[in-house]
Every structure is written in structure tokens, then in C-alpha cells.
C-alpha positions, -999 to 999 in steps of 0.1 A, spaced: -392 910 -427 -397 876 -443 -398 845 -423 -370 820 -434 -366 783 -425 -399 768 -412 -429 767 -435 -465 756 -427 -490 739 -448 -524 753 -457 -551 749 -429 -576 742 -458 -589 707 -463 -597 692 -498 -634 694 -489 -632 732 -485 -633 738 -523 -668 726 -523 -678 749 -494 -661 778 -511 -682 774 -543 -714 769 -523 -709 800 -501 -692 825 -525 -716 836 -551 -687 852 -573 -668 819 -575 -681 795 -600 -657 767 -596 -628 756 -573 -605 725 -569 -581 712 -544 -546 701 -551 -523 684 -527 -485 685 -535 -457 665 -520 -420 656 -526 -414 621 -518 -383 599 -518 -386 568 -541 -362 540 -546 -360 510 -569 -333 485 -568 -301 506 -568 -318 538 -581 -332 565 -559 -344 602 -561 -370 626 -550 -401 634 -572 -430 658 -569 -463 643 -566 -498 659 -570 -532 648 -562 -560 668 -577 -596 667 -579 -616 655 -610 -626 690 -622 -588 701 -621 -580 694 -658 -612 709 -669 -607 741 -650 -571 745 -659 -573 738 -696 -545 712 -692 -548 683 -716 -529 650 -711 -507 643 -742 -494 610 -732 -509 586 -706 -542 588 -689 -559 605 -660 -566 581 -632 -601 587 -619 -605 564 -588 
């Protein structure tokens, strides 16, 4: 029977991707992704937006290219 209602987030940390690569010989690369939906407001406008935080190797691993804009590498 499927659970409904409450969901739990992963128990993994972003640093675990490096540990997985170091300790699993059949995994060549791994990356971490953190996703949240946040409420944003500006003047009289407001809405909820999905935000993703990724590690620097995410785009190379996924093959996704940025068409417009830039990748913020802080």
C-alpha cells in the first residue's frame, strides 16, 4: 500500500556524491542536486517557483547545455 501525505527528504548529503565515487568502483561520476519550491514576491506579484542547486559537474554529466544565460559558478 502506498503512503500518502507526508513525504521525507533524502538522508544523503551533497558531499556523499564524492564518497560514492571513491567507494563504488563501477560508478565513474556522481553529482548532487538540491531542489526546493519557494514562494517569491516582488511588489504586487507573487508565485511559487522551483529552484535547483547543482554541483559544477552536473551539466557535463547530464549533457545539458545552457542556451540563454550563464552558469553561475561560485
